[in-house]
LUMSE-669012 format. One line per 8 residues: for each residue z, y, x of N, C-alpha, C. Coordinates in nm, 4 decimals, padded with zeros to 6 digits. Layout:
residues N
Z/Y/X/Z/Y/X/Z/Y/X; ...
end
This chain:
residues 235
00.0134/-00.1276/00.0716/-00.0053/-00.0175/00.0111/00.0185/00.1089/00.0570; 00.0811/00.1188/00.2011/00.0918/00.2575/00.2973/-00.0329/00.2428/00.3363; -00.1231/00.1315/00.4038/-00.2216/00.1431/00.4729/-00.3314/00.2111/00.3696; -00.3606/00.1870/00.2517/-00.4461/00.2252/00.1521/-00.4154/00.3773/00.1372; -00.2861/00.4251/00.1169/-00.2760/00.5422/00.0834/-00.2989/00.6246/00.2412; -00.2898/00.5845/00.3574/-00.3007/00.6499/00.4857/-00.4811/00.6542/00.4894; -00.5253/00.5379/00.4394/-00.6918/00.5940/00.4359/-00.7265/00.6615/00.3332; -00.6624/00.6659/00.2237/-00.7050/00.7625/00.1414/-00.7049/00.9188/00.1849
-00.5497/00.9736/00.2375/-00.5157/01.0652/00.3451/-00.6185/01.1053/00.4227; -00.6595/00.9889/00.4819/-00.7571/01.0196/00.5886/-00.8747/01.0718/00.5387; -00.9227/00.9982/00.4546/-01.0619/01.0580/00.3980/-01.0969/01.1847/00.3341; -00.9372/01.2113/00.2523/-00.9260/01.3434/00.2025/-00.9218/01.4461/00.3003; -00.8792/01.4238/00.3888/-00.8369/01.5043/00.5207/-01.0148/01.5829/00.5630; -01.0809/01.4410/00.6035/-01.2055/01.4608/00.6620/-01.3071/01.5205/00.5594; -01.2923/01.4953/00.4400/-01.3672/01.5782/00.3555/-01.3013/01.7229/00.3403; -01.1939/01.7346/00.3285/-01.1294/01.9036/00.3268/-01.1645/01.9622/00.4381
-01.1641/01.8963/00.5421/-01.2021/01.9698/00.6824/-01.3750/02.0043/00.6911; -01.4392/01.9276/00.6315/-01.5677/01.9454/00.6168/-01.6079/02.0479/00.5289; -01.5234/02.0600/00.4127/-01.5753/02.1986/00.3489/-01.5069/02.2955/00.4044; -01.4137/02.3119/00.4846/-01.3535/02.4303/00.5331/-01.3945/02.4779/00.6446; -01.5462/02.4019/00.7089/-01.6045/02.4623/00.8027/-01.6830/02.6050/00.7314; -01.6410/02.7110/00.8274/-01.6934/02.8177/00.7853/-01.7755/02.8899/00.9050; -01.8785/03.0054/00.8632/-01.9433/03.0568/00.9374/-01.8408/03.1287/01.0025; -01.8961/03.1908/01.1194/-01.8001/03.2896/01.1668/-01.8847/03.3921/01.1983
-01.7970/03.4869/01.2510/-01.8805/03.6274/01.2374/-02.0177/03.6270/01.3443; -02.0978/03.7259/01.3264/-02.1937/03.7244/01.4169/-02.1741/03.7484/01.5207; -02.2036/03.6848/01.6649/-02.1547/03.7221/01.7907/-02.2370/03.8389/01.8545; -02.1451/03.9180/01.8899/-02.2291/04.0745/01.9143/-02.2893/04.0401/02.0749; -02.2783/03.9362/02.1493/-02.3306/03.8795/02.2772/-02.4089/03.7784/02.2472; -02.4430/03.7408/02.1165/-02.5437/03.6522/02.0894/-02.5242/03.5222/02.1181; -02.3745/03.4676/02.1563/-02.3531/03.3390/02.1704/-02.2318/03.2903/02.1074; -02.2175/03.1743/02.0465/-02.0956/03.1276/01.9935/-02.0846/02.9556/02.0622
-01.9994/02.9865/02.1387/-01.9449/02.9032/02.2735/-01.8331/02.8128/02.1985; -01.8300/02.6884/02.1635/-01.7251/02.6092/02.1339/-01.6746/02.5389/02.2386; -01.7601/02.5310/02.3794/-01.7053/02.4622/02.4519/-01.6499/02.5203/02.5699; -01.6609/02.6356/02.5667/-01.5654/02.7082/02.6562/-01.6441/02.7126/02.8090; -01.7554/02.6638/02.8210/-01.7901/02.6802/02.9751/-01.8762/02.7983/03.0165; -01.9371/02.8738/02.8954/-01.9780/03.0108/02.9125/-01.9110/03.0985/02.9653; -01.9402/03.1290/03.1266/-01.8856/03.2238/03.2110/-01.9108/03.4017/03.1347; -01.8317/03.4975/03.1842/-01.8273/03.6148/03.1522/-01.9658/03.6772/03.1908
-01.9898/03.6399/03.3164/-02.1088/03.6906/03.3624/-02.2389/03.6501/03.3048; -02.2599/03.5088/03.2329/-02.3407/03.4678/03.1903/-02.3686/03.5334/03.0450; -02.2300/03.5576/02.9674/-02.2363/03.6154/02.8793/-02.3141/03.7443/02.8667; -02.2740/03.8092/02.9552/-02.3368/03.9806/02.9843/-02.4793/03.9871/02.9938; -02.5231/03.8614/03.1034/-02.6756/03.8513/03.1295/-02.7400/03.8327/03.0057; -02.6985/03.7568/02.9473/-02.7643/03.6650/02.8025/-02.8010/03.7745/02.7102; -02.6462/03.8627/02.6800/-02.6338/03.9689/02.5857/-02.7584/04.0721/02.6177; -02.7618/04.1324/02.7412/-02.8559/04.2357/02.8017/-02.9933/04.1841/02.7679
-03.0516/04.0405/02.8127/-03.1593/03.9845/02.7768/-03.2189/03.9955/02.6456; -03.1225/03.9459/02.5479/-03.1604/03.9027/02.4236/-03.1567/04.0394/02.3448; -03.0558/04.1249/02.3752/-03.0517/04.2993/02.3238/-03.2222/04.3369/02.3379; -03.2382/04.3260/02.4944/-03.3811/04.3977/02.4973/-03.4996/04.3235/02.4373; -03.5007/04.1659/02.4350/-03.5807/04.0892/02.3404/-03.5981/04.1498/02.1980; -03.5083/04.1760/02.1235/-03.4776/04.1812/01.9785/-03.5196/04.3484/01.9692; -03.5215/04.4273/02.0630/-03.5649/04.5671/02.0803/-03.7402/04.5553/02.0660; -03.7840/04.4810/02.1449/-03.9153/04.4518/02.1735/-04.0130/04.3629/02.0518
-03.9539/04.2662/02.0427/-04.0118/04.1639/01.9459/-03.9712/04.1651/01.8255; -03.8266/04.2447/01.7486/-03.8132/04.2441/01.6463/-03.7391/04.1320/01.5986; -03.6752/04.0289/01.7231/-03.6468/03.9055/01.6549/-03.5055/03.8754/01.6960; -03.3831/03.8836/01.6808/-03.2556/03.8653/01.6618/-03.2612/03.6789/01.7282; -03.1949/03.6652/01.8206/-03.1649/03.5307/01.8860/-03.0448/03.4687/01.8939; -02.9624/03.3916/01.8393/-02.8276/03.3613/01.8754/-02.8182/03.2210/01.9297; -02.7338/03.1836/01.9946/-02.7344/03.0563/02.0818/-02.6156/02.9903/02.0440; -02.5860/02.8778/01.9840/-02.4448/02.8290/01.9273/-02.4627/02.6875/02.0339
-02.3204/02.6467/02.0808/-02.2907/02.5429/02.1739/-02.1965/02.5048/02.1112; -02.2042/02.3703/02.0283/-02.0759/02.3114/01.9769/-02.0234/02.1934/02.0707; -01.8817/02.1996/02.0445/-01.8342/02.0898/02.1627/-01.8062/01.9405/02.0887; -01.8507/01.9083/01.9493/-01.8626/01.8087/01.8936/-01.9681/01.7965/01.7753; -02.0194/01.6851/01.7390/-02.1079/01.6867/01.6508/-02.0540/01.7300/01.5371; -02.1381/01.8232/01.4486/-02.1211/01.8581/01.3289/-02.0723/01.7576/01.2183; -01.9926/01.7909/01.0905/-01.9844/01.7055/01.0200/-02.0965/01.6637/00.9229; -02.1833/01.7903/00.9160/-02.2951/01.8057/00.8395/-02.4122/01.7931/00.9457
-02.5248/01.7877/00.8519/-02.6361/01.7516/00.9408/-02.6835/01.9104/01.0162; -02.6931/01.8915/01.1410/-02.7252/01.9935/01.2454/-02.8142/02.1009/01.1790; -02.9238/02.0672/01.1347/-03.0247/02.1632/01.0570/-02.9487/02.2282/00.9330; -02.8549/02.1588/00.8801/-02.7922/02.2358/00.7514/-02.6895/02.3519/00.8303; -02.6288/02.3090/00.9265/-02.5278/02.4207/00.9747/-02.6059/02.5341/01.0436; -02.7234/02.5036/01.1147/-02.8034/02.6205/01.1779/-02.8388/02.6912/01.0621; -02.8935/02.6363/00.9640/-02.9202/02.7221/00.8572/-02.8320/02.8223/00.7813; -02.7255/02.7404/00.7632/-02.5995/02.8425/00.7325/-02.5583/02.9464/00.8328
-02.5814/02.9091/00.9726/-02.5407/03.0523/01.0378/-02.6740/03.1633/01.0325; -02.7764/03.0963/01.0464/-02.9108/03.1972/01.0198/-02.9143/03.2935/00.8956; -02.8688/03.2300/00.7806/-02.8526/03.3338/00.6863/-02.7487/03.3968/00.6571; -02.6420/03.3769/00.7052/-02.5194/03.4599/00.7475/-02.5292/03.5685/00.8055; -02.6085/03.5423/00.9090/-02.5630/03.6380/01.0718/-02.7120/03.7266/01.0333; -02.6687/03.8294/00.9014/-02.7794/03.8808/00.8963/-02.7823/04.0338/00.9624; -02.8877/04.1278/00.9673/-02.8557/04.2619/01.0420/-02.9943/04.2820/01.1135; -03.0944/04.1884/01.1416/-03.2135/04.2343/01.1627/-03.3249/04.1587/01.0933
-03.4439/04.1926/01.0993/-03.5605/04.1892/01.0071/-03.5545/04.0310/01.0358; -03.5798/03.9696/01.1602/-03.6008/03.8180/01.1980/-03.4934/03.8035/01.2712; -03.4554/03.6894/01.2422/-03.3427/03.6224/01.3415/-03.3436/03.4496/01.3509; -03.3154/03.4028/01.4328/-03.3285/03.2465/01.5013/-03.1926/03.2026/01.5422; -03.1376/03.1133/01.5130/-03.0339/03.0229/01.5452/-03.0802/02.9090/01.6191; -03.0242/02.8907/01.7805/-03.0551/02.7703/01.8361/-02.9176/02.7038/01.8804; -02.9327/02.5673/01.8514/-02.8157/02.4991/01.8265/-02.8184/02.3581/01.8967; -02.7002/02.3568/01.9892/-02.6933/02.1990/02.0497/-02.5672/02.1821/02.0319
-02.5240/02.0289/02.0490/-02.4250/01.9912/02.0549/-02.4254/01.8236/02.0946; -02.3134/01.7643/02.0995/-02.3163/01.6312/02.1494/-02.3573/01.5452/02.0320; -02.4215/01.4448/02.0433/-02.4746/01.3484/01.9819/-02.5693/01.3907/01.8585; -02.6108/01.5360/01.8933/-02.7395/01.5612/01.8076/-02.8753/01.5182/01.8212; -02.9474/01.4702/01.7404/-03.0713/01.4227/01.7560/-03.1554/01.4742/01.6408; -03.2386/01.5885/01.6624/-03.2819/01.6002/01.8504/-03.2118/01.7034/01.8853; -03.1711/01.6872/02.0255/-03.0713/01.7796/02.0778/-03.0396/01.9321/02.0775; -03.1849/01.9854/02.0310/-03.1936/02.1210/01.9957/-03.2257/02.1344/01.8550
-03.1982/02.2044/01.7808/-03.2409/02.2438/01.6585/-03.2409/02.4127/01.6125; -03.3497/02.4376/01.5763/-03.3651/02.5746/01.5534/-03.3761/02.6308/01.3931; -03.3196/02.7316/01.3724/-03.3270/02.7604/01.2080/-03.3812/02.9082/01.2267; -03.4886/02.9353/01.1456/-03.5438/03.0765/01.1482/-03.5110/03.1595/01.0028; -03.5130/03.2781/01.0019/-03.4782/03.3638/00.8725/-03.5365/03.4908/00.8669; -03.5456/03.5694/00.7620/-03.6314/03.6914/00.7760/-03.7372/03.7079/00.7305; -03.8096/03.8488/00.6819/-03.8925/03.8446/00.6071/-04.0403/03.8020/00.6686; -04.0676/03.8715/00.7756/-04.1867/03.8203/00.8584/-04.1850/03.6845/00.8784
-04.0659/03.6216/00.9435/-04.0867/03.4687/00.9610/-04.0816/03.3657/00.8205; -04.0128/03.4309/00.7071/-03.9978/03.3909/00.6011/-04.1655/03.3580/00.4988; -04.2283/03.4521/00.5581/-04.3833/03.4738/00.5035/-04.4796/03.3777/00.5898; -04.4876/03.3719/00.7093/-04.5751/03.2785/00.8359/-04.5643/03.1763/00.7568; -04.7092/03.1163/00.7786/-04.7210/02.9569/00.7392/-04.6445/02.8703/00.8188; -04.6006/02.7899/00.7243/-04.4966/02.6817/00.7869/-04.5316/02.5920/00.9092; -04.6723/02.5661/00.8993/-04.7637/02.4767/01.0064/-04.7290/02.5597/01.1553; -04.7391/02.6940/01.1056/-04.7287/02.7794/01.2321/-04.5976/02.7933/01.3171
-04.4973/02.8097/01.2206/-04.3327/02.8255/01.2445/-04.3229/02.6829/01.3006; -04.3331/02.5952/01.2252/-04.3225/02.4736/01.3163/-04.3915/02.4345/01.4476; -04.4950/02.4872/01.4776/-04.5691/02.4598/01.6026/-04.4899/02.5641/01.6852; -04.4468/02.6634/01.6471/-04.3618/02.7605/01.7414/-04.2356/02.6756/01.7634; -04.1646/02.6355/01.6967/-04.0511/02.5369/01.7173/-04.0547/02.4108/01.8126; -04.1718/02.3591/01.7826/-04.2080/02.2236/01.8690/-04.2247/02.2575/02.0092; -04.2957/02.3889/02.0130/-04.2880/02.4237/02.1788/-04.1904/02.4888/02.2142; -04.1336/02.5523/02.1398/-03.9877/02.6033/02.1809/-03.8701/02.5002/02.2354
-03.8767/02.4287/02.1659/-03.7891/02.2966/02.1705/-03.8236/02.2142/02.3130; -03.9474/02.1941/02.3188/-03.9989/02.1302/02.4583/-03.9670/02.2078/02.5770; -03.9720/02.3344/02.5456/-03.9499/02.4298/02.6575/-03.7990/02.4268/02.6974; -03.7362/02.4283/02.6063/-03.5851/02.3834/02.6348/-03.5249/02.2469/02.6867; -03.6270/02.1493/02.6528/-03.5721/02.0284/02.7030/-03.6058/02.0089/02.8359; -03.6957/02.0569/02.8744/-03.7720/02.0650/03.0270/-03.6581/02.1633/03.1158; -03.5855/02.2419/03.0555/-03.4954/02.3214/03.1381/-03.3544/02.2167/03.1374; -03.3495/02.1345/03.0748/-03.1813/02.0621/03.1180/-03.1338/02.0743/02.9744
-03.0119/02.1179/02.9662/-02.9316/02.0739/02.8635/-02.8508/02.1899/02.8583; -02.7356/02.2226/02.7332/-02.6557/02.2984/02.7210/-02.7217/02.4531/02.7289; -02.6377/02.5606/02.8082/-02.7017/02.6610/02.7940/-02.8344/02.6993/02.8687; -02.8687/02.6661/02.9670/-02.9997/02.6702/03.0260/-03.0950/02.6176/02.9181; -03.0851/02.5341/02.8274/-03.1660/02.4587/02.7646/-03.2168/02.5721/02.6471; -03.1024/02.6140/02.6181/-03.0909/02.7057/02.4767/-03.1538/02.8251/02.5232; -03.1205/02.8734/02.6228/-03.1705/03.0330/02.6611/-03.3093/02.9721/02.7087; -03.3805/02.8635/02.7451/-03.5019/02.8447/02.7719/-03.5780/02.8282/02.6473
-03.5070/02.8073/02.5344/-03.5916/02.7823/02.4240/-03.5750/02.9083/02.3594; -03.4745/03.0096/02.3782/-03.5058/03.1057/02.3368/-03.6355/03.2265/02.3964; -03.6152/03.1830/02.5232/-03.7281/03.2667/02.5845/-03.8625/03.2451/02.5162; -03.8815/03.1110/02.4962/-04.0184/03.0626/02.4680/-04.0595/03.0867/02.3286; -03.9379/03.1005/02.2041/-03.9539/03.1270/02.0689/-03.9878/03.2703/02.0822; -03.9079/03.3803/02.1748/-03.9286/03.5111/02.1588/-04.0676/03.5505/02.2085; -04.1161/03.4940/02.3178/-04.2328/03.5220/02.3733/-04.3356/03.4857/02.2588; -04.3531/03.3660/02.1938/-04.4405/03.3268/02.1040/-04.4747/03.4445/01.9678
-04.3202/03.4631/01.9298/-04.3306/03.5644/01.8321/-04.3907/03.7046/01.8585; -04.3330/03.7354/01.9650/-04.4020/03.8560/02.0348/-04.5670/03.8617/02.0412; -04.6212/03.7613/02.0855/-04.7605/03.7449/02.1182/-04.8249/03.7622/01.9843; -04.7788/03.6815/01.8664/-04.8299/03.6931/01.7450/-04.8037/03.8304/01.6655; -04.7024/03.8434/01.6863/-04.6693/03.9845/01.5704/-04.7598/04.1148/01.6527; -04.8023/04.1138/01.7922/-04.8742/04.1919/01.8414/-05.0132/04.2121/01.7684; -05.0281/04.0962/01.7285/-05.1623/04.1280/01.6256/-05.1522/04.1367/01.5113; -05.0290/04.1794/01.4463/-05.0044/04.2562/01.3299/-04.9637/04.1079/01.2408
-04.9553/04.0284/01.2687/-04.9050/03.8993/01.1820/-04.8447/03.8043/01.2812; -04.7844/03.6958/01.1948/-04.7331/03.5792/01.2657/-04.8283/03.4144/01.2364; -04.9709/03.4886/01.2043/-05.0851/03.3930/01.2088/-05.1025/03.2886/01.3158; -05.2303/03.2264/01.2954/-05.2531/03.1516/01.4109/-05.2998/03.2301/01.5416; -05.2912/03.1672/01.6468/-05.3259/03.2759/01.7600/-05.4861/03.2692/01.7374; -05.5593/03.3504/01.8171/-05.7016/03.4298/01.7984/-05.7742/03.2980/01.8606; -05.7337/03.2403/01.9740/-05.8440/03.1237/01.9889/-05.8296/03.0170/01.8762; -05.7230/02.9911/01.7691/-05.7563/02.8889/01.7087/-05.8004/02.9544/01.5769
-05.8385/03.0808/01.5447/-05.9089/03.1209/01.4220/-06.0702/03.0590/01.4481; -06.1331/03.0126/01.3217/-06.2396/02.9511/01.3358/-06.3487/03.1006/01.3624; -06.4483/03.0833/01.4078/-06.5324/03.1865/01.4533/-06.6337/03.2236/01.3471; -06.6223/03.3763/01.3135/-06.7164/03.4234/01.1843/-06.8450/03.4842/01.2544; -06.9461/03.4484/01.1596/-07.0796/03.4896/01.2047/-07.0919/03.6256/01.1781; -07.1272/03.6747/01.2551/-07.1434/03.8646/01.2600/-07.2732/03.8738/01.1169; -07.2294/03.9585/01.0301/-07.3398/03.9759/00.9807/-07.4380/04.0367/00.9817; -07.5928/04.0331/00.9481/-07.6860/04.0769/01.0090/-07.6650/04.2422/00.9567
-07.6809/04.3154/01.0231/-07.7391/04.4733/00.9515/-07.8395/04.4998/00.9956; -07.9347/04.5118/00.8764/-08.0820/04.5283/00.8828/-08.0798/04.7018/00.8782; -07.9857/04.7408/00.8651/-08.0019/04.9027/00.8083/-08.0148/04.9628/00.9627; -07.9290/04.9075/01.0400/-07.8996/04.9567/01.2162/-08.0659/04.9507/01.2672; -08.1380/04.8190/01.2301/-08.2554/04.8083/01.2558/-08.3572/04.9173/01.2346; -08.3666/04.9309/01.0704/-08.4384/05.0302/01.0462/-08.3922/05.1563/01.1091; -08.3205/05.2092/01.0951/-08.2773/05.3637/01.1731/-08.3180/05.3490/01.3067; -08.2890/05.2334/01.4003/-08.3337/05.2495/01.5242/-08.5176/05.2456/01.5366
-08.5780/05.1805/01.4359/-08.7222/05.1506/01.4412/-08.7567/05.2967/01.3780; -08.7331/05.3952/01.2845/-08.7516/05.4967/01.2322/-08.7296/05.6196/01.3647; -08.6354/05.5769/01.4351/-08.6073/05.6714/01.5239/-08.7160/05.6617/01.6716; -08.7471/05.5753/01.6951/-08.8404/05.5569/01.7878/-08.9891/05.5935/01.7442; -09.0361/05.5603/01.6013/-09.1432/05.6205/01.5631/-09.1482/05.7817/01.5474; -09.0724/05.8134/01.5094/-09.0204/05.9694/01.5473/-09.0535/06.0121/01.6617; -08.9936/05.9695/01.7545/-09.0027/05.9740/01.9119/-09.1472/06.0163/01.9560; -09.2134/05.8999/01.9249/-09.3827/05.8804/01.9647/-09.4427/05.9773/01.8998
-09.4341/06.0127/01.7658/-09.4859/06.1109/01.7014/-09.4957/06.2295/01.7657; -09.3645/06.2698/01.8049/-09.3308/06.3856/01.8337/-09.4119/06.4395/01.9732; -09.3941/06.3299/02.0834/-09.4549/06.3356/02.1841/-09.6211/06.3430/02.1542; -09.6899/06.2641/02.0893/-09.8049/06.3025/02.0580/-09.8713/06.4255/02.0241; -09.7640/06.4913/01.9339/-09.8205/06.6271/01.8866/-09.7845/06.7382/01.9823; -09.6672/06.7039/02.0816/-09.6704/06.8150/02.1712/-09.7763/06.7754/02.2854; -09.8340/06.6605/02.3055/-09.9539/06.6634/02.4071/-10.0554/06.7179/02.3372; -10.1063/06.7157/02.2157/-10.2084/06.7854/02.1572/-10.1927/06.9270/02.1955
-10.0733/06.9626/02.1539/-10.0316/07.1171/02.1405/-10.0742/07.1913/02.2664; -09.9997/07.0898/02.3726/-10.0263/07.1667/02.5207/-10.1927/07.1973/02.5404; -10.2487/07.0830/02.5113/-10.4275/07.0685/02.5446/-10.4716/07.1866/02.4886; -10.4653/07.2315/02.3223/-10.5462/07.3395/02.2607/-10.4585/07.4670/02.3108; -10.3334/07.4929/02.3647/-10.2882/07.5984/02.4335/-10.3418/07.6555/02.5459; -10.4090/07.5420/02.6293/-10.4568/07.5908/02.7516/-10.6143/07.6290/02.7197; -10.6942/07.6495/02.6130/-10.8054/07.6691/02.5456/-10.7945/07.8427/02.5180; -10.8225/07.9134/02.6058/-10.8116/08.0596/02.5612/-10.9566/08.1328/02.4967
-10.9201/08.2196/02.4349/-11.0407/08.2668/02.3776/-11.0767/08.3806/02.5118; -11.2363/08.4474/02.4520/-11.2963/08.5336/02.5645/-11.2206/08.6466/02.5631; -11.1870/08.6778/02.6823/-11.0850/08.8412/02.7024/-11.1705/08.8967/02.8188; -11.1740/09.0480/02.7893/-11.2293/09.1247/02.8776/-11.1110/09.1989/02.9626; -11.1078/09.2134/03.0655/-11.0254/09.2895/03.1179/-11.0960/09.4219/03.1618; -11.0592/09.5404/03.1638/-11.1299/09.6413/03.1520/-11.0800/09.7341/03.3129; -10.9545/09.6639/03.3342/-10.9085/09.7225/03.4772/-11.0044/09.6885/03.5764; -11.0539/09.7874/03.6674/-11.1389/09.7430/03.8307/-11.0294/09.6766/03.8974
-11.0930/09.5877/03.9701/-11.0362/09.5081/04.1036/-11.0548/09.6321/04.2236; -10.9636/09.6679/04.2543/-10.9622/09.7497/04.3739/-10.9677/09.7247/04.4835; -10.9932/09.5736/04.5414/-11.0119/09.5377/04.6489/-11.1506/09.5922/04.6827; -11.1531/09.6120/04.8563/-11.2847/09.6501/04.8942/-11.4142/09.5718/04.8514; -11.3868/09.4461/04.8446/-11.5242/09.3676/04.8453/-11.5639/09.3567/04.7043; -11.4794/09.4219/04.6028/-11.5326/09.4029/04.4721/-11.6345/09.4804/04.3980; -11.6027/09.6027/04.5054/-11.7425/09.7302/04.4688/-11.7378/09.7761/04.3554; -11.6167/09.7924/04.2878/-11.5665/09.8494/04.1692/-11.6516/09.8058/04.0478
-11.6661/09.6528/04.0316/-11.7597/09.6014/03.9310/-11.6311/09.5644/03.8300; -11.7026/09.5777/03.6761/-11.5958/09.5003/03.5847/-11.5958/09.3589/03.6063; -11.5162/09.2728/03.5558/-11.5175/09.1393/03.5694/-11.4834/09.0717/03.4404; -11.5212/08.9625/03.4151/-11.5002/08.8947/03.2728/-11.4276/08.7715/03.3229; -11.3079/08.7532/03.2727/-11.2560/08.6184/03.2947/-11.2564/08.5343/03.1643; -11.2782/08.4065/03.1682/-11.3093/08.3166/03.0596/-11.2608/08.1917/03.0979; -11.1421/08.1116/03.0020/-11.0995/07.9928/03.0664/-11.1580/07.9103/02.9240; -11.2183/07.7648/02.9684/-11.2472/07.6947/02.8515/-11.3955/07.6679/02.8930
-11.4583/07.5929/02.7811/-11.6006/07.5835/02.8052/-11.6525/07.6751/02.7204; -11.8061/07.6711/02.7872/-11.9050/07.7666/02.7473/-11.9649/07.7264/02.6303; -11.9629/07.7710/02.5174/-12.0624/07.7195/02.3885/-12.2111/07.7805/02.4171
end
């Protein structure tokens, strides 16, 4: 009887403990560390880096290191964190802890991230988690995951959206612009016509009418005779 009561009490305590898990206040230095392994120097450096990243990319990133496996699915806990830690347009929680599979989970929230295509955000998360796993575990893994995620969001947001990268977009055939061709052809015809008219105008301008010059040439060999100057063909 006592063993049964103890088992019931233990089960009730575990359930109560799971229900009492509360999301803490948003960490000002971007780190929630339950392991106690993160040093003050690391906190300061990470805060500076993630503050700068938030100002440039508009993405607030928070790192969570658990000292034990959570009572609930890790993704559910990460989602609770990211939904509670408001204050920026877009935010991400990157979490790791003992016994978690996968070892790193990422939860996203925010207006732009919420409107992005699910396949795009899923690809971003996959790439960021892979980058973190290559860096090791614990804080280095979380920090490298954050850097990858920030870089990806910055690249896509610079294009005005969180859609697929430019190289993934299908190439669109440029529409035929016949108006431009007609304008260019008309301009060429006008230029040729103007050149022909200018040439004919110059030829006709060189044919001067007969003109009598009544002034005498004063040179000694002229003999004082009047002179007639005529340009053009004699009819």
